[in-house]
C-alpha positions as CSV (number, residue, x, y, z in Angstrom):
1,M,-26.4,-34.4,24.3
2,A,-22.7,-34.6,24.8
3,I,-19.6,-32.5,23.8
4,F,-16.0,-33.2,23.1
5,G,-13.6,-30.6,22.3
6,N,-12.6,-27.1,23.5
7,T,-15.7,-25.1,24.5
8,A,-13.6,-21.9,25.7
9,N,-14.1,-18.7,23.8
10,G,-11.2,-18.1,21.3
11,V,-8.5,-15.8,22.6
12,N,-5.6,-16.6,20.5
13,Q,-5.5,-16.5,16.7
14,I,-4.2,-20.1,15.9
15,A,-4.2,-20.2,12.1
16,N,-5.6,-18.5,9.1
17,L,-7.9,-21.0,7.5
18,E,-7.8,-19.7,4.0
19,N,-6.8,-22.8,1.9
20,V,-5.6,-24.4,5.3
21,V,-7.1,-27.1,7.2
22,C,-6.5,-26.7,11.1
23,Y,-7.1,-29.5,13.2
24,C,-6.6,-30.5,16.9
25,G,-7.3,-33.7,18.8
26,F,-9.7,-34.6,21.5
27,T,-11.1,-37.6,23.4
28,T,-14.8,-38.5,23.6
29,G,-16.6,-39.4,26.9
30,S,-17.8,-42.8,28.1
31,S,-20.9,-43.0,25.9
32,P,-21.1,-43.7,22.2
33,G,-23.5,-41.6,20.1
34,T,-24.4,-40.0,16.8
35,G,-23.0,-36.6,15.7
36,I,-25.0,-33.5,15.4
37,S,-22.7,-30.6,14.6
38,I,-19.2,-29.1,15.0
39,T,-19.0,-25.6,16.4
40,A,-15.9,-23.3,16.0
41,W,-14.7,-19.8,17.1
42,I,-14.0,-18.0,13.8
43,D,-12.5,-14.4,13.3
44,S,-13.4,-13.4,9.9
45,D,-12.3,-9.8,8.7
46,A,-12.8,-7.9,5.4
47,K,-14.6,-10.7,3.6
48,D,-17.3,-13.3,4.0
49,H,-15.8,-16.9,4.1
50,A,-17.2,-20.3,3.3
51,V,-16.2,-22.6,6.2
52,K,-16.7,-26.3,6.7
53,A,-15.6,-28.9,9.4
54,A,-14.9,-32.6,9.7
55,L,-13.9,-35.3,12.0
56,Y,-10.9,-37.5,11.4
57,K,-9.6,-40.5,13.1
58,S,-6.4,-40.8,15.2
59,D,-4.6,-41.9,12.0
60,R,-5.7,-38.7,10.3
61,T,-8.0,-40.5,7.9
62,P,-11.7,-39.4,7.6
63,V,-14.5,-40.6,9.9
64,T,-17.4,-42.0,7.8
65,N,-20.0,-39.3,7.3
66,G,-17.8,-37.0,9.4
67,T,-18.2,-33.9,7.3
68,T,-20.4,-31.0,7.8
69,N,-22.4,-28.7,5.5
70,A,-20.6,-25.5,4.6
71,G,-21.5,-22.3,6.5
72,T,-20.6,-18.6,6.3
73,A,-18.3,-16.8,8.5
74,A,-19.6,-13.3,7.8
75,K,-17.0,-10.4,7.4
76,N,-16.0,-8.3,10.3
77,T,-17.4,-10.8,12.9
78,E,-15.9,-12.9,15.5
79,G,-17.6,-15.7,17.4
80,W,-19.1,-19.2,17.4
81,I,-20.3,-20.8,14.1
82,T,-22.2,-24.0,14.1
83,L,-21.9,-26.4,11.2
84,N,-24.3,-29.4,11.0
85,F,-23.1,-32.8,9.9
86,T,-24.5,-33.7,6.3
87,V,-25.2,-37.2,7.6
88,A,-25.0,-38.1,11.3
89,P,-21.7,-40.0,11.9
90,S,-21.3,-42.6,14.6
91,I,-19.2,-41.5,17.6
92,T,-17.3,-44.1,19.5
93,A,-16.9,-43.8,23.4
94,N,-13.4,-43.1,24.8
95,T,-12.0,-42.5,21.4
96,F,-9.6,-39.9,20.1
97,Y,-10.6,-37.8,17.1
98,Y,-9.2,-34.8,15.3
99,I,-11.7,-32.0,14.7
100,A,-10.8,-30.2,11.6
101,I,-11.9,-26.7,10.2
102,W,-11.3,-25.2,6.7
103,A,-12.2,-21.9,4.8
104,D,-12.0,-20.6,1.3
105,A,-9.8,-17.7,0.4
106,P,-11.5,-14.7,-1.2
107,A,-9.3,-12.0,-2.2
108,G,-8.3,-9.4,0.5
109,G,-9.7,-11.3,3.5
110,A,-8.6,-13.6,6.3
111,A,-10.5,-16.1,8.6
112,Y,-8.8,-17.2,11.7
113,I,-9.6,-20.1,13.9
114,D,-9.1,-18.8,17.5
115,G,-8.2,-20.9,20.5
116,T,-6.7,-20.8,24.0
117,T,-3.3,-21.7,25.5
118,T,-3.3,-25.3,26.6
119,A,-1.0,-28.3,26.7
120,N,-2.5,-29.5,23.6
121,S,-1.2,-28.9,20.0
122,C,-2.8,-28.0,16.7
123,Y,-1.7,-28.8,13.2
124,T,-2.2,-27.5,9.7
125,D,-2.4,-28.9,6.3
126,N,-2.2,-26.6,3.4
127,E,-5.0,-27.6,1.0
128,T,-7.0,-25.5,-1.5
129,Y,-10.5,-25.4,-0.2
130,G,-12.7,-28.1,-1.8
131,T,-12.7,-31.9,-1.2
132,W,-11.5,-33.1,2.1
133,P,-8.2,-34.7,2.0
134,A,-8.0,-38.6,2.3
135,T,-5.1,-38.1,4.8
136,L,-4.4,-34.9,6.8
137,A,-0.7,-33.9,6.5
138,I,1.3,-32.0,9.1
139,D,2.6,-28.9,7.4
140,S,3.0,-27.0,10.7
141,T,2.5,-27.5,14.5
142,I,1.0,-24.9,16.8
143,A,2.3,-26.1,20.1
144,N,0.7,-25.3,23.5
145,N,-2.6,-24.1,21.8
146,S,-6.0,-25.7,21.2
147,Q,-8.4,-24.3,18.8
148,S,-11.8,-23.4,20.2
149,I,-13.9,-26.0,18.5
150,Y,-16.1,-28.9,19.6
151,C,-18.4,-31.5,18.4
152,T,-21.9,-32.1,19.8
153,Y,-23.5,-35.5,19.5
154,T,-26.5,-37.4,20.9
155,E,-25.4,-40.1,23.6
156,I,-26.7,-43.5,23.3
157,K,-27.3,-44.7,26.8
158,G,-29.4,-47.3,28.7
159,R,-27.7,-50.4,27.1
160,M,-27.6,-53.4,29.6
161,T,-25.2,-56.3,29.1
162,T,-26.4,-59.3,30.9
163,F,-25.6,-63.0,31.1
164,I,-28.7,-65.2,31.4
165,T,-29.9,-68.8,31.2
166,P,-33.2,-69.9,29.9
167,I,-36.0,-69.6,32.4
168,F,-39.2,-70.6,30.8
169,Q,-40.6,-72.6,28.0
170,L,-43.8,-72.5,25.8
171,G,-44.4,-75.8,24.2
172,N,-41.1,-76.5,22.3
173,I,-40.2,-72.7,22.3
174,R,-37.7,-71.8,25.0
175,W,-36.8,-68.2,25.7
176,P,-34.0,-67.4,25.4
177,L,-32.8,-70.0,23.0
178,N,-29.4,-69.9,24.2
179,S,-27.6,-68.7,27.3
180,G,-25.1,-65.8,26.6
181,Q,-24.5,-62.1,26.5
182,Y,-27.4,-59.7,25.4
183,N,-27.3,-56.0,24.5
184,I,-30.6,-54.6,25.4
185,E,-31.7,-51.0,24.5
186,S,-34.0,-49.2,26.9
187,G,-37.5,-49.0,25.8
188,M,-39.0,-51.3,23.0
189,R,-36.3,-52.4,20.9
190,A,-35.3,-55.5,18.9
191,F,-32.4,-57.6,20.1
192,S,-31.0,-60.9,19.3
193,N,-28.2,-63.4,20.3
194,N,-27.9,-64.6,16.8
195,P,-28.5,-63.2,13.4
196,T,-31.8,-65.1,12.6
197,T,-33.8,-64.9,15.9
198,W,-35.3,-61.5,17.0
199,R,-37.2,-60.8,20.1
200,W,-39.0,-57.7,21.6
201,G,-39.5,-56.6,25.2
202,T,-39.6,-53.7,27.5
203,I,-37.0,-52.9,30.4
204,V,-39.1,-52.1,33.4
205,S,-36.1,-51.6,35.7
206,S,-32.9,-49.9,34.5
207,S,-30.8,-52.1,36.7
208,S,-32.0,-55.8,36.8
209,Y,-35.4,-56.7,35.3
210,F,-36.5,-57.4,31.7
211,Y,-39.8,-58.6,30.7
212,P,-40.2,-60.0,27.1
213,S,-43.5,-59.5,25.4
214,G,-42.9,-61.9,22.6
215,I,-40.5,-63.9,20.5
216,K,-40.2,-64.4,16.8
217,N,-39.0,-67.9,15.5
218,G,-39.1,-68.8,11.8
219,G,-41.0,-65.7,10.8
220,T,-43.9,-66.4,13.3
221,W,-44.6,-64.2,16.4
222,I,-45.4,-66.2,19.5
223,W,-46.6,-64.1,22.3
224,V,-45.2,-65.2,25.7
225,S,-44.6,-63.6,29.1
226,G,-41.7,-64.1,31.6
227,S,-38.8,-62.3,33.2
228,Y,-35.2,-62.7,34.2
229,M,-32.9,-61.0,36.6
230,G,-29.5,-59.8,35.4
231,S,-27.0,-57.1,35.8
232,G,-25.6,-54.2,33.8
233,Y,-26.0,-50.4,33.6
234,G,-29.0,-48.3,32.5
């Protein structure tokens, strides 16, 4: 698993989240992945609060499937609350995202997102708790603060990008059908260099060797054996 965001325990009260979306920007690591959850440091006082979180792109529009289920910030508590994504979103490597948090507004309460003093800035968008906005507004800026909030996601690793040339032929079947670039997932996965031809195989070395176990052409499996040497990362 990987994390992007601010994992430090909250110290400063950044904003009261009652009918206010508070969001701050962070950049992902070098591997892509699929989202699991968003975790935030919430300080809830006299009332229970419904809270939820979301991912937004750098243009402040929503990430597809980037919303979490709602959770409860129990009254008179302060600490981390984890909210799972309703549907796992795709996370792109080396990409800037805003992580947003929002709470409802029961009478007589307050729910703060806490954070730490940093060179970063947070922003607020005054919105009645409900449906996430299509674009986040900037109603206020909290300079030199980063909310204590982070996204956890499963990394996709082991992809090898290799340039190869055909190295064996079985009858009139040649593997691969064309030279070119192949993206190969570690383990047994389907891969293709065109939309209609799929092949299966197993990487037996994460750095250089690939052994195909068969090819599929025109809907018929033809079992073959062979190997190529290439390069990439695993």
